[in-house]
C-alpha atoms as one frame of an Amber mdcrd trajectory, in Angstrom:
protein
  74.370 -38.528  37.335  74.598 -34.998  35.912  74.426 -31.821  37.956  70.870
 -30.919  36.879  69.493 -34.247  38.067  71.382 -33.979  41.352  69.885 -30.519
  41.908  66.392 -31.828  41.139  66.833 -34.682  43.602  68.193 -32.233  46.154
  65.122 -30.027  45.740  62.804 -33.019  46.169  64.662 -34.089  49.319  64.229
 -30.575  50.738  60.505 -30.622  49.913  59.996 -34.059  51.471  61.949 -33.027
  54.584  59.773 -29.923  54.957  56.649 -32.064  54.560  57.913 -34.447  57.263
  58.351 -31.530  59.651  54.868 -30.209  58.826  53.315 -33.579  59.724  55.039
 -33.421  63.125  53.544 -29.981  63.789  50.113 -31.215  62.702  50.367 -34.115
  65.147  51.155 -31.646  67.944  48.168 -29.448  67.009  45.600 -32.228  66.559
  43.331 -33.989  69.060  42.126 -36.880  66.898  43.883 -40.211  67.500  42.923
 -41.435  64.037  44.399 -38.266  62.523  47.630 -38.861  64.489  47.957 -42.246
  62.847  47.212 -40.943  59.339  49.785 -38.199  59.812  52.374 -40.713  61.003
  51.659 -42.862  57.943  52.082 -39.822  55.682  55.253 -38.820  57.530  56.689
 -42.306  57.028  55.737 -42.236  53.350  57.692 -38.993  52.898  60.600 -40.532
  54.837  60.574 -43.518  52.513  60.604 -41.051  49.606  63.721 -39.360  51.011
  65.435 -42.748  51.331  64.524 -43.610  47.720  65.905 -40.290  46.496  69.153
 -40.839  48.401  69.465 -44.321  46.917  68.877 -43.067  43.369  70.711 -39.752
  43.540  73.781 -40.763  45.517  74.219 -44.373  44.427  73.511 -45.813  47.889
  71.618 -48.843  46.608  71.512 -50.612  49.993  69.098 -47.908  51.167  66.493
 -49.156  48.674  65.581 -52.019  51.012  65.324 -49.634  53.959  63.117 -47.335
  51.863  60.728 -50.130  50.954  60.656 -51.363  54.562  59.877 -47.834  55.748
  56.897 -47.643  53.414  55.697 -51.214  54.060  56.103 -51.266  57.845  55.777
 -47.661  58.989  53.446 -46.229  56.354  51.193 -49.292  56.044  51.573 -52.063
  58.654  51.942 -50.008  61.839  49.092 -47.569  60.992  46.827 -50.549  60.284
  47.675 -52.066  63.681  47.122 -48.788  65.548  43.871 -48.091  63.687  42.509
 -51.466  64.753  43.497 -50.704  68.343  41.488 -47.459  68.175  38.503 -49.332
  66.767  38.687 -51.852  69.608  38.999 -49.348  72.453  36.449 -46.860  71.027
  38.542 -43.802  71.927  38.701 -41.175  69.200  40.118 -37.981  70.735  42.651
 -36.720  73.230  40.838 -34.060  75.245  43.222 -33.172  78.072  46.757 -31.959
  77.230  49.520 -31.285  79.760  50.493 -28.278  77.594  47.873 -26.515  75.459
  48.123 -26.514  71.673  49.226 -22.886  71.256  52.088 -23.180  73.735  53.004
 -26.589  72.291  53.371 -25.140  68.783  55.472 -22.245  70.074  57.743 -24.644
  71.959  58.078 -26.868  68.892  58.995 -23.812  66.828  61.746 -23.117  69.349
  62.900 -26.723  69.032  63.245 -26.283  65.264  65.460 -23.230  65.789  67.525
 -25.115  68.377  67.799 -28.136  66.061  69.042 -25.971  63.210  71.692 -24.438
  65.459  72.870 -27.874  66.629  72.893 -29.226  63.059  74.987 -26.318  61.813
  77.495 -26.935  64.603  77.729 -30.635  63.732  78.110 -30.023  60.014  80.613
 -27.248  60.611  82.736 -29.494  62.842  82.691 -32.215  60.189  83.490 -29.668
  57.459  80.845 -31.391  55.358  79.588 -30.121  52.043  76.084 -28.630  52.228
  74.463 -31.374  50.193  70.699 -31.786  50.208  71.022 -34.856  52.394  73.191
 -33.140  55.001  70.791 -30.183  55.094  67.983 -32.375  56.442  69.986 -33.032
  59.623  68.265 -30.063  61.276  64.874 -31.576  60.422  65.900 -34.945  61.848
  67.021 -33.380  65.151  63.790 -31.360  65.322  61.800 -34.559  64.736  63.538
 -36.281  67.647  62.852 -33.325  69.939  59.204 -33.021  68.869  58.675 -36.782
  69.266  60.065 -36.583  72.804  57.841 -33.559  73.473  54.754 -35.484  72.328
  55.642 -38.376  74.620  56.053 -36.130  77.660  53.046 -33.839  77.186  50.308
 -36.168  75.931  48.334 -38.339  78.333  46.949 -41.006  76.029  49.154 -44.086
  75.784  48.419 -44.388  72.065  49.604 -40.815  71.446  52.837 -41.580  73.270
  53.389 -44.505  70.896  53.057 -42.064  67.981  55.564 -39.776  69.716  58.022
 -42.654  70.055  57.605 -43.546  66.374  58.121 -39.893  65.403  61.379 -39.899
  67.349  62.481 -43.045  65.524  61.702 -41.430  62.178  63.976 -38.583  63.226
  66.737 -41.044  64.117  66.435 -42.755  60.723  66.476 -39.400  58.916  69.593
 -38.351  60.826  71.282 -41.573  59.723  70.470 -40.716  56.119  71.720 -37.152
  56.485  75.059 -37.950  58.128  76.177 -41.322  56.755  73.677 -42.164  53.971
  72.115 -44.783  56.205  73.291 -47.443  58.627  74.499 -50.916  57.600  71.648
 -52.879  56.030  71.503 -55.608  58.678  71.148 -52.952  61.382  68.364 -51.153
  59.488  66.396 -54.356  58.890  66.756 -55.371  62.537  65.551 -51.972  63.733
  62.480 -52.043  61.481  61.345 -55.424  62.732  62.086 -54.475  66.340  59.841
 -51.445  65.891  57.042 -53.540  64.383  57.158 -56.032  67.266  57.325 -53.210
  69.810  54.238 -51.547  68.329  52.338 -54.842  68.381  53.209 -55.318  72.058
  52.367 -51.708  72.927  49.059 -52.083  71.070  48.179 -55.050  73.282  49.148
 -53.039  76.371  46.944 -50.132  75.299  44.012 -52.494  74.792  44.547 -54.091
  78.208  44.904 -50.682  79.916  41.625 -49.560  78.343  39.880 -52.774  79.350
  41.094 -52.544  82.953  40.698 -48.815  83.593  38.120 -47.916  80.889  40.628
 -45.308  79.746  43.991 -45.159  77.973  45.178 -42.137  79.937  48.473 -42.702
  81.751  46.942 -40.914  84.762  45.180 -44.211  85.442  48.552 -45.905  85.772
  49.907 -43.190  88.055  46.998 -43.768  90.410  48.365 -47.260  91.129  51.246
 -45.675  93.040  48.888 -44.306  95.705
């Protein structure tokens, strides 16, 4: 592929990576559970787009299957499952945050700066070329940190599932940025493990809501007393 096409693909990868990071910030700033799920679906769609661009632009054809699985499972199947859970439990918003939205956004901004510093250290140690794919490593690390932050600061069990899935998207993006993806059998296994895990967690959320009339993890903590 000629240099012009490579540059175009590189620009698209940068745009998609930026869009992925924006969806993570929107999840942190939102209170609507349904909006969380739509943002995760959009985030996964952009991630699938990055995988497709890597497959086309860098000749890594095995990533095509991972790209299609990302779109089919993460952008379509998992959001459908989580949306049905919301419809069953009749909970639409997360009202009480452990950390308020303003502070959360500031902390996430700091995580992006930290992630960029860590990524530059990793790439510098590897003496890697600054290709478009390697440049998204900072975004992938930021995604993992933000996903962990969502899990630790949100009280709704369903929101914590979204945080876990955001972390996994960051892990997958880091695999693309460093090694152009993991072996195909590993990628396929991970995708189906995630789907099964979400199905099980969805059942748990439904049962928690039915037992405690809430999906707040504070209800679970009360069992210790």
